[in-house]
C-alpha distance (Angstrom), angle and dihedral (degrees) to the residues before:
residue distance angle dihedral
X1 . . .
X2 3.79 . .
X3 3.82 89.1 .
X4 3.81 90.6 55.4
X5 3.82 90.5 53.5
X6 3.82 90.3 50.8
X7 3.79 89.8 52.3
X8 3.81 90.4 47.1
X9 3.81 90.2 52.3
X10 3.80 90.9 50.2
X11 3.81 90.4 50.9
X12 3.82 90.9 52.2
X13 3.83 90.9 50.1
X14 3.81 91.9 49.0
X15 3.80 90.5 47.5
X16 3.82 92.1 49.9
X17 3.81 91.0 51.2
X18 3.81 90.6 47.6
X19 3.80 91.9 52.3
X20 3.81 90.5 48.0
X21 3.80 90.6 52.6
X22 3.81 93.8 43.4
X23 3.81 95.1 58.7
X24 3.84 109.9 109.2
X25 3.81 98.3 -102.1
X26 3.79 97.1 32.3
X27 3.81 125.9 -159.5
X28 3.79 129.6 -67.9
X29 3.81 110.5 -107.9
X30 3.82 118.6 -167.5
X31 3.79 89.8 -22.8
X32 3.80 92.9 -50.8
X33 3.79 124.3 110.7
X34 3.78 115.1 -126.3
X35 3.77 108.0 -139.3
X36 3.78 141.6 146.9
X37 3.80 113.5 -87.6
X38 3.79 112.9 -146.3
X39 3.78 123.6 -157.5
X40 3.78 127.5 -131.4
X41 3.81 94.4 -88.6
X42 3.81 92.3 54.7
X43 3.81 104.3 32.0
X44 3.77 99.8 33.5
X45 3.78 123.8 -130.6
X46 3.78 142.5 135.1
X47 3.79 132.0 -41.4
X48 3.80 120.2 -165.7
X49 3.79 131.7 -178.9
X50 3.81 117.3 -158.9
X51 3.79 127.4 -162.0
X52 3.81 112.3 -150.2
X53 3.81 120.0 -146.4
X54 3.81 102.2 -132.2
X55 3.79 96.3 163.5
X56 3.83 92.4 115.5
X57 3.79 95.5 38.8
X58 3.80 121.3 115.1
X59 3.82 93.1 -170.5
X60 3.80 107.4 33.3
X61 3.81 96.7 178.9
X62 3.80 93.2 51.2
X63 3.81 94.3 44.5
X64 3.80 92.3 48.6
X65 3.81 90.0 51.5
X66 3.81 89.0 49.7
X67 3.81 89.6 52.5
X68 3.82 90.4 50.1
X69 3.82 89.2 52.8
X70 3.80 91.0 51.3
X71 3.81 90.9 49.1
X72 3.80 89.7 50.3
X73 3.82 91.8 53.5
X74 3.80 91.0 50.0
X75 3.80 93.3 47.2
X76 3.81 90.3 51.6
X77 3.79 87.1 62.8
X78 3.81 89.5 57.4
X79 3.80 88.7 61.2
X80 3.80 93.3 -126.9
X81 3.80 114.5 167.8
X82 3.81 113.0 -132.3
X83 3.83 101.2 -15.8
X84 3.79 119.2 -170.1
X85 3.81 115.0 -126.1
X86 3.78 115.8 170.8
X87 3.78 141.5 151.1
X88 3.79 119.5 -105.8
X89 3.78 117.3 -163.7
X90 3.80 116.7 -34.8
X91 3.81 101.3 -50.1
X92 3.82 109.6 19.9
X93 3.81 133.7 90.2
X94 3.80 124.0 -159.6
X95 3.81 116.3 -152.0
X96 3.80 123.9 -172.8
X97 3.80 118.0 -171.9
X98 3.83 114.3 -170.7
X99 3.80 113.1 -151.0
X100 3.83 96.0 14.8
X101 3.79 106.5 117.4
X102 3.84 100.1 168.8
X103 3.81 108.7 78.4
X104 3.80 92.3 -172.2
X105 3.81 92.0 58.0
X106 3.79 90.9 50.5
X107 3.81 93.3 48.6
X108 3.81 92.6 46.4
X109 3.80 90.9 52.0
X110 3.79 101.5 44.6
X111 3.77 106.8 17.6
X112 3.79 107.3 72.4
X113 3.82 122.3 99.8
X114 3.80 111.7 -96.5
X115 3.81 125.4 -139.1
X116 3.77 137.1 -178.7
X117 3.82 115.4 -125.9
X118 3.80 136.5 175.9
X119 3.79 117.1 -133.5
X120 3.79 134.0 -171.0
X121 3.78 130.8 -150.6
X122 3.80 116.4 -82.7
X123 3.79 127.8 -149.9
X124 3.81 97.6 -123.4
X125 3.78 145.4 -24.3
X126 3.81 92.8 -72.4
X127 3.81 91.0 62.0
X128 3.80 100.1 37.2
X129 3.77 147.2 0.5
X130 3.79 139.0 -114.6
X131 3.80 117.8 -103.3
X132 3.77 132.7 -159.4
X133 3.77 127.6 -135.8
X134 3.82 115.4 -90.6
X135 3.79 93.7 -127.3
X136 3.81 102.8 30.9
X137 3.78 112.6 56.2
X138 3.80 91.9 -170.9
X139 3.81 96.1 54.5
X140 3.81 123.4 82.5
X141 3.78 122.5 -168.5
X142 3.82 112.7 -119.4
X143 3.79 118.6 -105.0
X144 3.78 131.7 15.4
X145 3.78 130.1 -66.3
X146 3.79 133.8 -151.4
X147 3.82 127.0 -161.9
X148 3.80 124.3 -115.1
X149 3.79 132.3 -160.4
X150 3.81 91.1 -102.9
X151 3.84 109.0 102.9
X152 3.77 141.3 158.2
X153 3.79 89.2 -83.2
X154 3.81 87.9 70.7
X155 3.81 93.0 53.4
X156 3.82 118.5 93.5
X157 3.79 100.5 -177.1
X158 3.77 146.4 -13.6
X159 3.80 119.6 -155.3
X160 3.78 139.5 170.7
X161 3.79 116.0 -119.7
X162 3.79 139.3 152.1
X163 3.78 131.0 -104.0
X164 3.79 128.8 -168.6
X165 3.78 110.6 -96.2
X166 3.80 117.9 -108.6
X167 3.80 88.4 -129.7
X168 3.78 90.5 64.7
X169 3.81 117.6 -152.1
X170 3.80 89.4 129.8
X171 3.81 93.8 -76.2
X172 3.79 126.2 138.0
X173 3.80 133.0 -157.6
X174 3.81 130.8 -150.6
X175 3.81 115.2 -105.0
X176 3.80 135.3 175.6
X177 3.79 116.6 -121.7
X178 3.82 122.3 -152.8
X179 3.79 126.6 -159.9
X180 3.82 121.2 -168.4
X181 3.80 130.7 -162.3
X182 3.81 121.6 -118.2
X183 3.80 94.3 -83.8
X184 3.78 91.6 45.2
X185 3.81 92.0 47.3
X186 3.79 91.3 60.8
X187 3.80 93.7 44.6
X188 3.80 92.9 47.3
X189 3.81 92.4 48.0
X190 3.80 90.9 54.7
X191 3.79 92.1 44.7
X192 3.80 94.9 51.3
X193 3.81 91.9 44.9
X194 3.80 92.2 52.8
X195 3.82 95.0 43.5
X196 3.80 105.5 45.7
X197 3.82 111.4 163.3
X198 3.80 89.7 6.0
X199 3.77 130.7 108.0
X200 3.79 124.2 -101.5
X201 3.80 114.2 -159.3
X202 3.79 120.3 -140.0
X203 3.80 102.4 -151.4
X204 3.81 130.2 -166.0
X205 3.79 120.9 178.2
X206 3.85 89.6 -4.3
X207 3.81 89.8 -60.9
X208 3.78 126.2 108.4
X209 3.79 114.3 -110.2
X210 3.81 93.4 178.4
X211 3.81 137.0 -12.7
X212 3.82 109.0 -159.8
X213 3.80 122.6 -177.9
X214 3.81 117.3 -116.9
X215 3.82 108.7 -117.3
X216 3.82 98.3 178.6
X217 3.78 142.9 -7.0
X218 3.82 110.5 -79.6
X219 3.79 113.9 -154.7
X220 3.82 102.8 162.5
X221 3.82 97.1 67.8
X222 3.80 93.5 -114.6
X223 3.79 120.5 111.7
X224 3.79 137.8 171.2
X225 3.80 124.9 -146.2
X226 3.80 110.7 -152.7
X227 3.79 132.6 -176.9
X228 3.82 99.8 76.8
X229 3.80 109.2 141.0
X230 3.81 95.1 -148.7
X231 3.79 144.1 -1.6
X232 3.82 91.8 -92.9
X233 3.80 92.5 58.5
X234 3.81 91.6 45.0
X235 3.80 91.6 51.5
X236 3.79 90.9 48.8
X237 3.83 90.4 55.1
X238 3.81 91.6 45.7
X239 3.81 91.3 50.6
X240 3.81 91.9 51.2
X241 3.82 90.8 50.3
X242 3.79 91.7 49.7
X243 3.80 89.8 49.2
X244 3.78 90.1 59.0
X245 3.80 98.1 44.6
X246 3.79 94.5 85.8
X247 3.80 114.9 23.3
X248 3.82 109.8 -140.1
X249 3.81 112.9 -151.0
X250 3.80 114.2 -142.8
X251 3.78 130.4 -174.3
X252 3.78 133.2 -165.7
X253 3.80 111.7 -107.7
X254 3.83 97.7 170.0
X255 3.77 134.7 21.2
X256 3.78 136.3 169.4
X257 3.78 143.3 164.9
X258 3.80 118.5 -128.4
X259 3.79 107.3 -147.5
X260 3.79 123.1 -127.8
X261 3.83 89.4 -133.6
X262 3.80 90.0 67.5
X263 3.79 89.2 48.6
X264 3.81 93.8 50.7
X265 3.80 91.3 48.7
X266 3.81 91.2 48.4
X267 3.81 92.2 50.6
X268 3.82 91.6 48.5
X269 3.79 93.3 50.3
X270 3.82 92.8 44.4
X271 3.80 92.8 50.0
X272 3.81 90.1 48.0
X273 3.80 90.7 51.1
X274 3.81 91.2 47.8
X275 3.81 93.7 49.5
X276 3.82 92.8 46.8
X277 3.79 90.2 48.5
X278 3.80 91.7 49.1
X279 3.82 92.0 49.1
X280 3.82 93.7 48.2
X281 3.80 92.4 48.3
X282 3.81 89.8 47.5
X283 3.83 92.2 50.4
X284 3.78 91.3 50.3
X285 3.81 92.2 51.0
X286 3.83 93.7 47.8
X287 3.81 94.8 45.2
X288 3.80 95.1 45.5
X289 3.82 101.3 35.8
X290 3.83 100.3 21.9
X291 3.85 112.7 -162.3
X292 3.84 96.5 7.4
X293 3.79 86.2 49.4
X294 3.81 89.0 56.6
X295 3.81 88.4 52.4
X296 3.81 88.6 52.1
X297 3.83 89.4 51.8
X298 3.81 90.2 53.7
X299 3.82 88.7 50.1
X300 3.82 88.4 49.2
X301 3.81 91.3 53.9
X302 3.81 89.3 49.5
X303 3.82 88.2 48.9
X304 3.81 91.0 54.3
X305 3.82 93.7 48.4
X306 3.81 93.7 48.7
X307 3.82 92.8 45.6
X308 3.81 92.8 51.1
X309 3.81 90.3 48.3
X310 3.82 91.1 52.1
X311 3.81 90.5 49.1
X312 3.82 88.2 58.6
X313 3.81 95.6 42.9
X314 3.84 98.9 48.0
X315 3.14 85.7 35.7
X316 3.81 111.2 -123.8
X317 3.80 116.7 -168.3
X318 3.79 102.5 -132.5
X319 3.78 116.4 -136.7
X320 3.79 130.1 163.8
X321 3.79 88.1 -94.2
X322 3.80 90.5 50.1
X323 3.80 91.6 51.7
X324 3.81 88.4 49.1
X325 3.81 89.1 54.6
X326 3.80 90.6 51.2
X327 3.83 93.4 48.7
X328 3.81 89.9 48.2
X329 3.79 90.6 52.2
X330 3.83 90.1 56.2
X331 3.80 89.4 68.4
X332 3.79 90.3 46.1
X333 3.80 90.4 50.3
X334 3.80 93.0 58.1
X335 3.81 91.7 42.5
X336 3.82 90.3 73.0
X337 3.81 90.6 53.6
X338 3.80 90.6 51.9
X339 3.80 90.8 53.5
X340 3.81 90.7 48.9
X341 3.80 94.8 47.6
X342 3.80 92.7 48.4
X343 3.80 91.2 51.3
X344 3.82 90.0 46.6
X345 3.80 89.8 51.1
X346 3.80 89.9 54.2
X347 3.81 90.8 51.5
X348 3.82 91.5 50.5
X349 3.81 90.3 52.7
X350 3.78 87.7 58.0
X351 3.78 88.4 60.7
X352 3.81 99.5 -106.4
X353 3.79 121.2 148.6
X354 3.80 118.4 -102.2
X355 3.82 97.6 -103.4
X356 3.81 93.0 50.1
X357 3.81 91.1 43.8
X358 3.81 91.6 53.1
X359 3.81 92.8 48.0
X360 3.80 92.9 47.3
X361 3.79 91.8 43.7
X362 3.79 91.2 56.7
X363 3.79 92.6 45.6
X364 3.80 94.0 49.8
X365 3.80 93.4 45.4
X366 3.81 94.9 47.5
X367 3.83 96.8 81.6
X368 3.81 92.3 53.5
X369 3.82 92.4 44.4
X370 3.79 91.9 48.4
X371 3.81 95.6 47.9
X372 3.81 96.7 45.2
X373 3.79 94.0 46.9
X374 3.79 93.2 42.9
X375 3.82 91.3 54.6
X376 3.82 89.1 50.0
X377 3.81 90.7 50.9
X378 3.82 90.4 51.7
X379 3.80 89.0 53.6
X380 3.81 90.4 48.5
X381 3.82 91.2 51.6
X382 3.81 91.1 51.4
X383 3.82 92.6 47.6
X384 3.81 91.7 47.3
X385 3.83 92.8 47.7
X386 3.79 98.0 48.2
X387 3.81 105.5 20.2
X388 3.79 130.8 95.7
X389 3.80 124.2 -107.7
X390 3.83 95.3 -79.6
X391 3.81 93.1 46.7
X392 3.82 90.4 47.4
X393 3.81 90.0 55.8
X394 3.79 91.5 50.6
X395 3.81 92.0 48.0
X396 3.81 93.8 47.4
X397 3.80 96.5 49.8
X398 3.81 90.9 44.9
X399 3.82 91.9 49.7
X400 3.82 92.8 48.9
X401 3.80 89.4 47.5
X402 3.80 92.3 51.2
X403 3.81 92.9 50.4
X404 3.80 92.7 48.0
X405 3.82 91.4 46.0
X406 3.81 90.2 57.1
X407 3.80 89.1 53.6
X408 3.80 95.5 47.1
X409 3.81 95.4 44.2
X410 3.79 99.6 42.0
X411 3.81 99.2 32.9
X412 3.82 110.2 21.0
X413 3.82 99.2 39.3
X414 3.80 92.6 41.1
X415 3.81 93.2 49.6
X416 3.81 93.9 47.9
X417 3.82 92.7 47.7
X418 3.80 93.7 48.2
X419 3.80 91.8 49.4
X420 3.82 91.8 48.6
X421 3.81 89.5 48.2
X422 3.82 87.7 64.6
X423 3.82 92.4 55.7
X424 3.80 136.0 66.6
X425 3.82 88.1 -90.8
X426 3.80 91.4 73.4
X427 3.82 90.9 98.5
X428 3.83 89.0 65.2
X429 3.81 94.1 53.8
X430 3.81 96.5 79.6
X431 3.78 105.8 115.0
């Protein structure tokens, strides 16, 4: 019995935290506000479709993925929460930016052709300009930088390899190797000769990807960039260099604003549908199972509060499809209680006391609950892995709902029923 009270206390703590998170503003966790993230169809924003010019590409799939990565970096600078960036067909990219109302700002930020350039240190502001880091928008490299005629067009390849560590002991460290064409070989040789013991900035989108120091003159067109702490960092640098080797022009072929009025109306209708569904399910449970049905309704309310809190914590970008997944999971949440109550009813018909009947009912129903929910989770994983942005949102909210429903049905309902079975209300627990 003491164990049941511990579980009950844990449920109350979890519920209190869920309610705290569910309040409109939400708490501040580790310096980050917890809030509901709305998708384009609910919040409004901008939708752009780009057509990439792949006429000069030798690997269209790779170059289009590189362009998507560049777009993603640019969109991060806009501060957009959960943007959608996905390939359409063989040469188009769909971008959805929730909360961005000015299409011209979005196009100006993400639409220009990108190019990789190599820059050297300048004497002062009159000869060069300050540049920020490619990954940290709030960090600027010291000094001033001036462009050279060495660009990504002069680069043949960039690969990740290993080099023996200077410390010896048989260890090796990941490095990024660069190979230039004939024109680039000559330019790079002159650049390294004139900038010994100075930094050369590798710049993409006017932001510094890396700024290695020249250790020696390199005349053969083959260079190695060291200093990467692990293979992941080295691969990231190599990918950025490959992105800039062949600039891929892209132009906007479709653009539209999604109004916030549509979003507000969609949220209102979805909430109304969810509340009506919750009420109807609750009425069915109370009418059919009486007092245990009321306990199931309480568990269902707890389920809803915990699910909404998890949506904010993860965070899940709520779209109409995501809300549909959540509403669907409400029915699945009560389904487990129905299985349990029916099994409990069978045990009571065999003449067992209420506590034993509840315990046996949960045990006998568990296999069916586990198998049905597990098959749903497999479907959610497949939809999330291969679906588009809207389908991913539906799959994620449904999966979270299924996991929480297992907890509320198997733990919350069971704990409440067992505690009530020890009180004078036990006579009302016969289903």
